[in-house]
N, C-alpha and C positions, 0 to 999 in steps of 0.2 A: 349234059346238064350245064345251064348257064352259071357264070361265076357267082352271081347274086344268090342263086338257089343253093350252090355248094356252100357259100358262106352261111346261109340260114341254117343248114344242117349242123353247123358247128356252134350254134347258140345254145347256151344253158337254159333250160325251161324255167329256172327259178329267177335268175337275174336278167335273162333275155340278152345277155352279152356273150361274146365268144368265150369258149371254155378257158378257164385258168386252172392249171393243175388238175385236169379231169380225173375223176374216180368213178367206179362202177359199183352199183348194188348187185345183189344176187339175182335180181330179176332182169338184169342186163341194161338198165337205163343209166345214162351217164349224166354227171353234174359237176359243177365246179366244187372243188374240195371244201372251200369256205362256205359256199351256199348250202350244200347238203348237211354240213355239220351244224349250221345255224338252224335248219329245219328240224334235224334230229334232236337238238338241244331243246327246242320248243315242244316237240312231241313227247319228250321224256317225262314231262310233268304229268301227262295223262297215263303213262305206262304202256302206250301202244305206239309203235312206229309204222309209218306207211310211206310207200314210195310216192312222191309227188306226181309221177306220171301215171302209173298203172294202179295205184292205191293198194298194192300188195301189203299185207300186214306182217309185222315181225314182233314177236313177244319180247325179244331181247334186242338191244341196239345192234343193228347189222354192221358187219365189218365192211370197210371201204377198200376196194381193190384199185390200185393205181393202173390207169389205162395208158400205157406207154405209147401204144400205136396211135391212139387218138391225139395224144399230146404232140407226137411228131407231125401228124397231119395238120394240126392247128398252127404249129410253127411254120410249116411249109406254106400254108395258105396265107398266113400273115406276111411272109416274106414277099409274096406276089400281089398283095392287096394294092389296088390303085390308090393314089393320093386322094384323100377326101377333102372336100371344102370345109374349112374350119368354121365358117360363118353360116348359120342357118338363114334361109331365105323364105319369103312368104310363099305358101303353097298356091295361093290364088293369083299371084302376079305371074302369069304364064308368058307374057310378052317380053318382060325384062325383069331380071332378079332384083327384088327389093328386100333389104334386111328385115327379118322377122323380129318382133319384140315379145310376143307371147305365143303359147301353143295351147290348143284346145284338146283335152284328153278324149272327149267324146268323138269329135270329128277327126282326131288324129291328124291335125293340120297345124302349120305354123302361120302366124298372122302378123302382118305389118300394121303400122298405126292406122292406116285407112281402113283396112278390112276388120281391124279390132273394133272400130267404132260402130260398124254395121253388123258385127257378129251378135248372135243371140245371147241375151243375158240370162237365159233360163238356168236354173240351178243344175240342170243335167249337164250343161256345157261347163265343165270344170277347166279353168284357165290356170296355167302354171308357167313358171319362169323357164326360159330356154336352158338355163344351167341345170335344170332337173331333167334327167333322161325320162322320156315318156314311158319307156318300158318299166321303169322303177315305180311308176304310179299305177300299175295294173297288177291284178292278182296273177301270180305265176301258175295257178291251177285253172281258173275260170276265164282268164283274159279279160276281166272286167275291172272298172275303175275302183281303186281302194277308197271306200267311203267311211269305214268304221274302224274302231280300235278295241281289241279285246284286252281289258285290264288284267285278266287272270293270266293270260299267256304272253302278254306284252307283244301282240302281233297285230298288224294292219290287215283288215278284211274287206272283201267286196260283199255285195248284197247276197250272193249265193253262199259264200262262206258263213254268213250270219244265219241264213235260213236253213241251209241244208248241210253244212259242214260240221266239224267237230266242236264248234263254238256256240251251238244252239242254246245250251244251258248256262253259258258264261255271261258275266257282266260285260256288256258292250256299250260303247259310247260313240257318238258321231265324231268323225275324225277332227273336225274343227274344234269341237268342245274339248276333246282329249288334248288337242294341240294347245288350246288356251290354258288348260290346267297344267300341262307339262311345262309350258313356257313360264307360267307363274312360279311353279316349283323350281325351275331352273334359275329364274331371276332371284328368288329367295336364297337358293343355294349359292348362287353367284355372290350375292351380297355377304352371306356368311363366310364364303371362302375369301372374298376380298378383305373382309374385316379380320379374318384369321391370318391372312398374309400380312396385313398391316401390323397386327400384333406380333407376328413372327419377326417382321423387319425391325420393330422396336426392340424385341428381345435380342436380336442379333446385334443391333447398335449398342444396347446397354452392355451386352457381353463383350463386345469389341472394346468399349470404353473401359470395362473392368480389366480386360487383358492389358490394355495400354497402361492403366493405373498400376496394375501388378508389376508390369515390366519396368515402369518408371521407378516404383518403389524398390524393385530388385536392383536396378542400376544404382540408385542412391545408396542402398545397403552395401552393394558390391564395392563402390568407391570408399565407403566408410570402413568396411572390413579390410580392404587393401591398405588403407592408411593406418588402421589399427595394427595390422600385422607388421608393417614396416616399423612403426614406433615400438611395438612390442619386441621385435628382433633387436632393435637398438638397446632397449631397456634390458633385455636378456643378456646381450653382450656386455653391457656395463656391469650387470649383476654378476655375471660369470667371472669377470676380471676381479671384481671386489671380493667375492667369496674365495677365489683361488689365492688372492693376495693374503686374505685373512688366514687361510690354511697354511700358506708358506710362513707367515709371521709366527703362527702358533707352533708350527713344527720347529722353527728356529729357536723359539723360546723353550720348548720342551727339550730340545737336544743340546741346549747351551751347557748344562753341567757335564754332559758326556764329552762335548767338544773341549771344554776347559781341562777336564781330567786327561783326555787323550793328549792334549798339547803338553801337559806336565809330565806324563809318563813317557812321551816321545823324547823329551829333553833328558830325563833320567836314563832312558834306554841308551841314548847317545853317550852319556857319561860312562855307563857300564861297558859299552862297546870299546871306548877308548882305553879304559882300565884293563879290559881283557886283552886288548892288542899289546899294551905295554908289558903286561905280565908274560904274554907269550914270547915277546922279544927277550925279556930277561932270562926266561927258561932256555932260550936258545944260546945264551952266552956260555963260554967254557972257562973263562977266567974267574976264579972264586972271588977275587977282590972286587971285580966289577959287579958280580951278582949280588954280593953283600951290600955294596955301596948303592946300587940302583934300587934294590928291594927295600932299603930303608926309606926311600922316598915315596913308596907306594903305601896308601892308606888301605889296609886290609880289614879294617873294622867294619862289621855288618850293622847298619842302622836299622834295627828291627822295628823301632817305634815308627819310623817314617814309612816303612813298608806296610805296617799294620794300618796306619792311617790311610794309605792309598787303597788298601783292600776294602776298608770301611766305606770310603768314598765310592769305589766301584760298585759295591753291593747296594748302596743306596740308589745309585743311578739305575742299575739293572732292576731293582725292586720296583721302581716307579712304572715300569712296563712300557714307557714311551708312547702311551695312548694319547691321542688328541681329544679335544673336547667336542665329541661328536654331537652331544646334546645341544651345545651352543651353536654349532654349525648347522644342525638340522633346524633349530628354531629360527636362525637367521634366514636359511633357505626358504622355510615355510612362510615367514613374514614377508620376504621379498616377493615370492610367487603369489601370495594372497593379495598383496598390494597390486600386482600386475593384473590378476584375475578380476579384482574389484574395478580396476580402471577399465579393463576390457568390457566387463559387464555393464558398467555405467555408460560406456561409449555406444553400446548397442541399444540398451533400453533407456532412452533419453527421458521419457515421461516420468514425473515424480510419482511415488506411490500415493495411493489414496489414503487420506487421514481417517482412520477408523477409531472410534471410541465405543466402549462397551456401555450398554444401557443397564444401569443398576436396577431399574424398575422391572426388568425381565429376569434378573439374576435369581437363581435358586437360593433358598435361605441357608444352604450349606456352602455357598460360594461367596467369598469375599472379593470385592472389586476395589482396586486401589483408587486413590483420590484423582489420579490423572486419567482414570478410565481406560488404562492400557493393560493392566494385569489382572488375571483371575486366579484366585488361590483357593484350593479345596480345604475346607475347615472340618474339624471333627465335632462341631457343635452347631446348634441352630442359632442363626443370627436374629431370628424373630422379627423379620421385617414384615410389613402388612402383606397379606395374601391377596393381592389384586389379580384381576383376570389376566393381566399381562405376564405375571410371574410364573416361572416353572415350579410345579408343586410336587410334593411327595405323593406317591401313589402306592396302592396295595396290590399284592398278588397272592394267590393261594399257595401256601408252602407245604401244607400237610393237612391231615384231617384225623379226628378221633371219633370213636364210636360211643355214643351216649345210649346206655342200655335202658335208661328210664324213658327216653324219647324214642328208642328203637330206630335211630338213624345216625348217620355220620355228621359230625359238626366240622365244617372246614375251618382251618386256621390260616391266618394271613400274616404277611410280613411287609414292612414298609420298604419301598424302593426309592432311593434318592436319585434324582436326575440332575446332576450339577452342571447346568447349562446357563448360558447368557447370550443374548442377541446384541447386535450392534445398534447404535442409535441411527446410523445412516441406512438408507435403503436405495436400491438402484433399479431403475426401470428402463434404462437406455445406456448407450455408450460402452466404453471399455475401461476397466479398472483393475488395479492389482494392489495387493498389500502382503506384507510378510508377517509371519508368526514364529516367535521363538518358543519351541516346544521342548527344549533341552532340560527343563526343570521338571518333567513329568514322564512317566512310563505308561500312563493310561490317559489318552486324550482323543478327542475328535475335533477336526477343523473342517468347516464347510459353509454352506449357505442354505437358507430356508425362506419359505413364504411367511408373511406375518400371520396367515390364517392357520399355521400349524398348531396342533393341540398343545396345551400347556400342562396336561396331566395324563397319566396312563402310559402304556408301553408305546403308543403311537406318537407320544410327545418327544421321544428321543430322536435326535437328528440321525438320519439314515434309516430309520425304522418306518418311514411313511413315504408317500409319493410326492410330498411337498418339501423334501430336503435331500441334500447330497453331501457326502463327507468322505474324508480320509481319516482312518482310525488306527491308533496303535494300542494294543493290549499286550504289555510286556514285550516280547520279541516278535509278535505277530502284527502284520500290517494289512489292513483291508480297505477296500473302497465300497461304500454302501449307499444304496438308494432303494427305497420302498421294500425293505427287508431282504433285499438281494445283496449278497456280499461277494466281492471279487478279491481273491487273495493275491498279494504281491509275493511271489516266490522268493525273490532275492532278499537277503538279509541286509536291510538298508539302515545304516546308522544315521537316522534323520534327527537333526538338531534344529533346523530352521526350514519352514515350509513357505513357499510362495503360492498365493491363491490368485488366479487371474480370471476375470469375467468379461466375456463379450456377449452382452445381453441380446442384441439384435440377432447375432449369429447363433444364439442358443448354445454357447460353449462355456464350460466351467472347467478350468485346468488347474492341476496341482503340480508343483515343482519342488524337488529337493535342492536346497541352496547350499548344502555342504559341498566340499570338494570331493569328487567332481560334481558340477551342477547336472541335475538329471530331471527330465520330464517324466513324471510318474504316470499320469492318466488324464484324459479329458472326457468329461461327461458331455453328451449332446442331447438337447431337449428343446421343446418349444415353451419358453417361459411365459406364463399367463398372469403373474402377479409381480409386484416389486420384490426384490430379493434383499435379505439381510444377511450379514455375516453372522455365524454362530459358532461358539466353541463349547466343548464338553471337557471338563477337567475331573478325571476320576481320582487323581491324587497329585500332590505337588502343585505347581503353578505353571501357567503359560502366559506369554506377553505378546500383545499385538505390536508389530513394528520392531521387534527385538533385533539387535544387530550383533 
């Protein structure tokens, strides 16, 4: 067998090229692994699988067996393949090779410029670029030019496939028409993808700028915090020395009576020691005359009054207990630390708090508003201000019912419910803001924000009981976070006296902080704000003050 014939035997009947990873069907025919998988994927939509060579049918997708022998033969033949001319030449230029520019699928010939001009322009003579293998332009089954496209199976067809093959009942278009449609779709898809890529690039740029901004802010805050810590450590060192000196001075003052008495008793003890020593020496004498003469010089009288006075002084000193003024020391320590904490806090949060004033026109008639519009005080009487639409109103709820035998039905009984709330005059629809609230004068309060469209009467008018408001609430020793009738309990027992409210409108964040020592972030609500926001307070008893220090 000639080398060219042997090479032809190794061509896949689907791609018409030499086998790549050859596999075998049950019928014994061989194909490239990729080629036969593509054919089986296309046939799978109809539920019937056929061998492209012998048309044997399989109800289930056939298994593909690897043909190792054929693969070895292909590799052996490829290793002995003569070098091919990379440039195609005109088929009709038999005297001297001339480079071809086009190929005719019908004639299966390559054409140079001269032969292309005289070649038939009939539609049957399909011209293609040299870069397109001619074998790929023909049907792998009927060896005819691919002229149609099946839109249902996404497959290119020849005339025989369209008339006699599996695609007779399918929607089929001319290849050029399908090409134009596909090219238009690809062009549109390309435009969308390019636009999407541009949008993605813009997103990446904006996110990169955001990261740089965050890093710059972090660098600035880092430098500020380092400076704060260094200054704070110097202040703590000064404070430590001052308080220790105060403790030392106080200890010296408290111990002074004891020190004075110790000094006096030490002196008297020395006198007694000398007298005892003198008497012992006299007792050791043997001459009666010397004993009598020396003993007359010794004062043997016991000064009981002086001894009693010393005992009284001793008891008084011991009775005092020697305790230092720990209350004063604690207050001094607390004051010094509070000053440092306020200084640190001010060093971090440079922006000034937003000036909030309470709008008396919205205040409930049981809520007194101070002249400076900063304090709200719960009253036990009605202030009888005009009941305008802006003002929070008393509303009724059913408390019980009684049975009327004359009417043979139950008569509901209602009770008045007071909603002691007031909104701020200011509203916020952009930017970042914060303000502080002194809640130490009440054990029943709510602090939060609401939309101006919130109801002014009924249960839904209370802050936290609707979807238009958010709040932090205290009821005796219970602390809750509320929004739209949903309550989130704070488990810890928090002795809250001052609350900071912080709003970032664009980011949709509403945060609450406990400003007592230690400062604590309580909770942050996240939402998409759709209206301007007003500060709102609820005072169940006592009073609260905006901006209290």
